[in-house]
Structures are given as C-alpha cells and as structure tokens.
DOZAVEX-418344 format. One record per residue (C-alpha): residue number from 1; z, x, y; residue in one letter. Coordinates in steps of 0.5 Angstrom, whole numbers. Example, Ala and Ser with C-alpha at 12.3 -4.5 7.8 and 13.67 -1.06 7.14 Angstrom:
BEGIN
   nr      w      u      v  rest
    1     16     25     -9     A
    2     14     27     -2     S
This chain:
BEGIN
   nr      w      u      v  rest
    1    -65    350   -110     M
    2    -60    346   -106     S
    3    -54    349   -103     E
    4    -48    349   -109     L
    5    -42    345   -106     N
    6    -37    340   -108     Y
    7    -42    334   -105     K
    8    -48    337   -109     N
    9    -44    337   -115     A
   10    -43    330   -115     G
   11    -36    329   -111     V
   12    -37    326   -104     D
   13    -30    327   -100     I
   14    -33    323    -94     E
   15    -34    317    -98     E
   16    -27    317   -101     G
   17    -24    318    -94     A
   18    -28    312    -92     K
   19    -25    308    -97     M
   20    -18    310    -95     V
   21    -20    307    -88     D
   22    -22    301    -91     K
   23    -16    299    -95     I
   24    -11    301    -90     K
   25    -10    294    -87     L
   26    -10    291    -94     L
   27     -4    295    -97     V
   28      0    294    -90     K
   29      0    287    -92     R
   30      4    288    -99     T
   31      9    292    -96     M
   32     17    291    -97     R
   33     23    293    -93     P
   34     25    298    -99     E
   35     18    302    -98     V
   36     20    309    -94     I
   37     14    312    -90     G
   38      7    309    -91     G
   39      0    311    -95     L
   40     -3    318    -95     G
   41      3    322    -98     G
   42      3    326   -104     F
   43      8    321   -107     A
   44     11    315   -105     S
   45     19    313   -103     L
   46     22    307   -105     V
   47     29    305   -104     S
   48     33    300   -109     I
   49     34    293   -106     P
   50     41    292   -103     E
   51     46    287   -107     G
   52     44    289   -114     I
   53     51    292   -117     K
   54     48    296   -123     N
   55     41    297   -122     P
   56     36    299   -128     V
   57     29    301   -126     L
   58     24    297   -131     V
   59     17    300   -131     S
   60     10    297   -134     G
   61      3    300   -134     T
   62     -4    297   -137     D
   63    -11    296   -135     G
   64    -16    291   -135     V
   65    -20    293   -141     G
   66    -27    291   -143     T
   67    -27    285   -138     K
   68    -29    290   -133     L
   69    -36    289   -136     K
   70    -37    282   -134     F
   71    -35    285   -127     A
   72    -40    290   -127     F
   73    -46    286   -130     K
   74    -44    280   -124     A
   75    -43    286   -119     Q
   76    -37    282   -117     K
   77    -31    287   -116     H
   78    -26    283   -111     D
   79    -22    280   -117     T
   80    -21    285   -122     I
   81    -16    288   -118     G
   82    -11    282   -119     I
   83    -12    282   -126     D
   84    -10    289   -126     L
   85     -3    287   -122     V
   86     -2    281   -127     A
   87     -2    285   -133     M
   88      3    290   -131     C
   89      8    285   -127     V
   90      8    279   -132     N
   91     10    284   -137     D
   92     16    287   -132     V
   93     18    280   -130     V
   94     19    278   -138     V
   95     26    282   -138     C
   96     28    278   -131     G
   97     26    284   -127     A
   98     23    284   -120     E
   99     17    288   -119     P
  100     18    293   -113     L
  101     12    297   -112     F
  102      5    298   -116     F
  103      0    304   -116     L
  104     -7    304   -119     D
  105    -12    309   -122     Y
  106    -19    308   -120     F
  107    -24    313   -123     A
  108    -31    312   -123     T
  109    -38    317   -123     G
  110    -40    316   -116     K
  111    -36    313   -111     L
  112    -38    307   -107     S
  113    -33    306   -101     S
  114    -35    299   -101     D
  115    -34    297   -108     V
  116    -28    301   -108     G
  117    -25    297   -102     A
  118    -27    291   -106     E
  119    -23    293   -112     V
  120    -17    295   -108     V
  121    -17    288   -104     A
  122    -16    285   -111     G
  123    -10    290   -112     I
  124     -7    288   -106     A
  125     -8    281   -107     E
  126     -5    281   -113     G
  127      1    285   -110     C
  128      2    280   -105     Y
  129      2    274   -110     Q
  130      7    278   -114     A
  131     12    280   -108     G
  132     11    288   -110     C
  133      9    293   -105     A
  134      2    297   -106     L
  135      5    304   -105     V
  136     -1    309   -107     G
  137     -6    311   -112     G
  138    -11    315   -114     E
  139    -18    315   -113     T
  140    -22    320   -118     A
  141    -30    321   -117     E
  142    -32    324   -124     M
  143    -40    325   -124     P
  144    -43    325   -131     G
  145    -37    322   -134     F
  146    -38    314   -133     Y
  147    -45    310   -133     K
  148    -48    309   -126     D
  149    -44    303   -123     G
  150    -38    303   -128     E
  151    -31    305   -127     F
  152    -24    304   -130     D
  153    -18    302   -127     L
  154    -10    303   -129     A
  155     -4    300   -126     G
  156      3    302   -126     F
  157      9    298   -124     C
  158     16    299   -123     V
  159     21    293   -122     G
  160     29    293   -122     V
  161     34    289   -125     A
  162     41    288   -125     D
  163     44    291   -132     R
  164     49    285   -133     G
  165     43    280   -132     K
  166     37    283   -136     I
  167     34    278   -141     I
  168     33    281   -147     D
  169     33    275   -152     G
  170     39    277   -155     S
  171     42    270   -154     K
  172     37    266   -157     I
  173     39    261   -162     E
  174     36    256   -167     K
  175     35    249   -163     G
  176     33    253   -156     D
  177     26    250   -153     C
  178     20    254   -151     L
  179     17    252   -145     I
  180     10    254   -143     G
  181      7    255   -137     I
  182     -1    254   -137     P
  183     -6    260   -136     S
  184    -12    260   -131     S
  185    -16    262   -137     G
  186    -17    268   -142     I
  187    -14    272   -137     H
  188    -15    280   -139     S
  189    -14    280   -147     N
  190    -19    279   -152     G
  191    -25    281   -148     Y
  192    -28    285   -154     S
  193    -29    279   -158     L
  194    -31    275   -152     V
  195    -37    280   -150     R
  196    -39    279   -158     K
  197    -39    271   -157     I
  198    -42    271   -150     V
  199    -47    276   -150     F
  200    -49    278   -157     E
  201    -48    271   -161     K
  202    -50    266   -155     M
  203    -55    271   -151     G
  204    -52    269   -144     L
  205    -53    273   -138     S
  206    -47    273   -133     V
  207    -51    268   -128     N
  208    -53    263   -134     D
  209    -49    256   -133     T
  210    -45    254   -139     V
  211    -46    246   -139     E
  212    -40    245   -143     E
  213    -36    249   -138     L
  214    -39    247   -132     G
  215    -40    254   -129     M
  216    -43    260   -130     T
  217    -41    266   -135     V
  218    -39    270   -129     A
  219    -35    264   -126     Q
  220    -31    263   -132     E
  221    -30    269   -135     F
  222    -28    273   -129     L
  223    -23    268   -127     K
  224    -17    272   -125     P
  225    -10    273   -129     T
  226     -5    268   -126     R
  227      1    272   -124     I
  228      8    268   -126     Y
  229     13    273   -122     V
  230     15    269   -116     K
  231     15    262   -120     E
  232     19    266   -126     V
  233     24    269   -121     L
  234     26    262   -119     E
  235     27    259   -125     I
  236     31    265   -127     V
  237     36    263   -121     K
  238     36    256   -123     K
  239     36    256   -131     F
  240     40    259   -137     D
  241     34    263   -139     V
  242     35    266   -146     K
  243     28    270   -147     G
  244     21    270   -144     M
  245     14    272   -147     V
  246      8    274   -143     H
  247      2    272   -148     I
  248     -3    278   -148     T
  249     -6    281   -154     G
  250     -4    279   -160     G
  251     -3    272   -158     G
  252      2    267   -160     F
  253      3    271   -167     Y
  254      4    277   -164     E
  255      8    276   -158     N
  256     13    271   -159     I
  257     17    274   -165     P
  258     18    280   -160     R
  259     23    277   -157     I
  260     27    273   -162     I
  261     31    276   -168     S
  262     28    277   -175     E
  263     33    271   -177     S
  264     29    266   -173     L
  265     22    263   -172     S
  266     19    259   -167     V
  267     16    252   -169     N
  268     10    250   -165     I
  269      9    243   -164     D
  270      9    241   -157     G
  271      2    239   -153     E
  272     -1    245   -151     I
  273     -6    244   -146     P
  274    -12    248   -149     V
  275    -17    250   -144     L
  276    -25    248   -145     P
  277    -27    255   -145     V
  278    -23    256   -151     F
  279    -25    250   -155     K
  280    -32    253   -153     W
  281    -31    259   -156     M
  282    -28    257   -162     K
  283    -34    252   -163     D
  284    -40    257   -162     V
  285    -37    262   -166     A
  286    -34    258   -171     G
  287    -27    262   -171     L
  288    -21    259   -174     S
  289    -15    256   -171     E
  290    -11    262   -173     K
  291    -16    267   -170     E
  292    -16    264   -163     M
  293     -8    264   -163     F
  294     -8    271   -165     T
  295    -13    273   -160     T
  296    -12    269   -154     F
  297     -7    265   -150     N
  298    -11    259   -151     C
  299     -8    256   -145     G
  300     -1    258   -145     T
  301      0    265   -141     G
  302      8    265   -141     F
  303     13    262   -145     V
  304     21    261   -143     I
  305     26    260   -148     I
  306     32    255   -145     V
  307     37    251   -148     P
  308     35    244   -151     E
  309     40    241   -146     S
  310     35    244   -140     Q
  311     29    242   -143     K
  312     27    236   -138     E
  313     30    239   -132     D
  314     25    245   -132     I
  315     19    241   -134     L
  316     21    236   -128     E
  317     15    237   -122     N
  318     12    242   -125     S
  319      5    244   -129     D
  320     10    247   -135     R
  321     10    244   -142     F
  322     14    243   -148     Y
  323     11    248   -153     L
  324     16    248   -159     G
  325     23    250   -161     R
  326     27    256   -165     I
  327     28    255   -172     I
  328     31    259   -178     K
  329     27    264   -181     N
  330     26    261   -188     E
  331     20    264   -191     N
  332     18    270   -187     G
  333     13    266   -183     E
  334     15    268   -175     R
  335     10    263   -172     T
  336      9    256   -175     V
  337      4    251   -172     F
  338      6    244   -174     S
  339      0    241   -171     K
  340     -7    243   -170     K
  341    -10    244   -163     Y
  342    -17    245   -164     F
  343    -23    240   -167     D
  344    -29    243   -171     G
  345    -30    250   -173     G
  346    -27    253   -179     K
C-alpha cells in the first residue's frame, strides 16, 4: 500500500502552486489603482474610487451553468471565464454601478494547472474588458466529487455607485423608449434546453458543422457573452437613462418587467436583429415564439430605457436599435409583442 498523504488522497498542492505561477501576469493586467497589495493574501483590499460623493457598494454573483458541458466536450477552456465575468458585471452595471473588483471560485476533481490557467486567462480577459480588477479567488481540488475533466465556476463582483445617481427604474413612464444592444449569441442562459436540442434531438457532436450557421457546434455555442460595462457607463454619462435590463434567464418576459412599475407594460415593436442560431434552434426543435423569448435573449443582450426625445441620438453611430416603448398596463400583460420575429415552427 502506498504512503498515505494528501497527494495520494487526490489533492496535489504542487499543481496548485504551478497554476498560481501561470496566472500571475494575467491577473496583473487587470489591476486598478484602488487595489491595495497584490495576489496571494488571505483577503483582498480595495479602496473606494475618489470623486464619489456618497458611495454605495453594489454586488453580484453568478456562474456559467451547463454551458460548461460544451467546454468540456470541446476541450476548450479559454473563453468560459469571459462568460463568468460577463454574467456578474452585466448585472452590476444595470443600476449604473462601475464594477471594481472580481473574485472567482474554481472547483475540480483533479487539478490541471494548464486547464486552470486557461480558465483564469478567460476570467482575466473578461475583467479587462469590464475594467475591473481580478483581486483573488479560490481553487478547490475535490477528488471524487466531479467527473474527470470537469469543473465548476462561480464568480463574485463588487462595484460602486453614487447613491444620488443610482438607476432603479423609478422614473420610467409611459412613452419612454427601449433601446436594445445586440448579444454575441446565446450568452450563458438556456443551455439545459440547448443541450437537449443539439446533443439529443439533433445528435450532433461539438466538432460537427451546422450548415445553416456556417460553423461547428463548438464555435457557435462557445461564443463568449458580450460584456456591456464600458459602453453602458459611457451611455449613462451622456443620456438620461431611466432603467436598464440585462437579458438573462427568463428572456424578455421575465427580465424587462423587473425594472418597471406594475402600472406599466412594455410593447415590443422594433426591429430585433434575431441571430441565425436562434432561428435554427426554433426551427429544428419546433419551439414557439413565446418559448424563445422566455428562454433566450434572441439577439438582444442588454436594454436601456430613455425618454423618446433621446431615441435618435442614442442610436446614432452604434449597433444599438429601437426595441419598443413603455405603455400603460391595461390587462395585466407586462410584455406585449406587436409583431412576429420568427418564421416557421409553432
């Protein structure tokens, strides 16, 4: 019988140390002036940025969900971390807060420093895109808890907003316009249904090419979630933004009503740039249009609500588009679609 020790029990501390060495430069790229100290302490210290009169800390946490299954099958780990950051920072910025710092939790059965470093490379890239510092995290090696080659991720973001400038939807009124910002794809929601469609109904592997999409399954379904932070913070400086929505799980029907009062509804009548992947899924699975807009972003990843008078200016020289407008809630239906956005299916 081999000697009984921590390594033989399945936890390799040396491999963890190798991973830390591999990610140090990646993490350094994300630093902000407010960060006190560096990577490696028991806790992370970050000061409040100067110039904020009445600072309020804003926090968010999320994971990547079963999109991870696509990463496992494709053996592609360098973009899933972008998704992790995006799901947190896009929520935090909804109230007008600037993300300050981010921490991750990476758990696996047997640690590979190479795989771990690839994952953290994506997390660092996401933080860089969002302008927040990756100040720490936890790598947990738990033998027998996860399948070989699999892991789980969670992320935690803290931002800051000036109390007097918090955007909470309280000023939204009838006639205000909804402006959409396109998504990069499915982002990180609805993947339990996506897996049913792709792997079970269609019988595809991650390396198979979907002709209608012009790319492989892995290329399409591992597109990282778009990070909206820097664009949104610039918009907030220039326009009278009354409310914002991150389109995540629950799609249009669940997310948009969260930011408007119960006396109001939203009428979707704009030109939504529905991406080909959503049309393909709807057609091959025979999903209803309501199911699509309840489960997926369908091409709209973020929504900004502004007065009608600012509609044209906010659209100018951008990929943003008019999505709809705020109406009076007359029959209890909070999200109303005035037109069809898909052909075929149910």
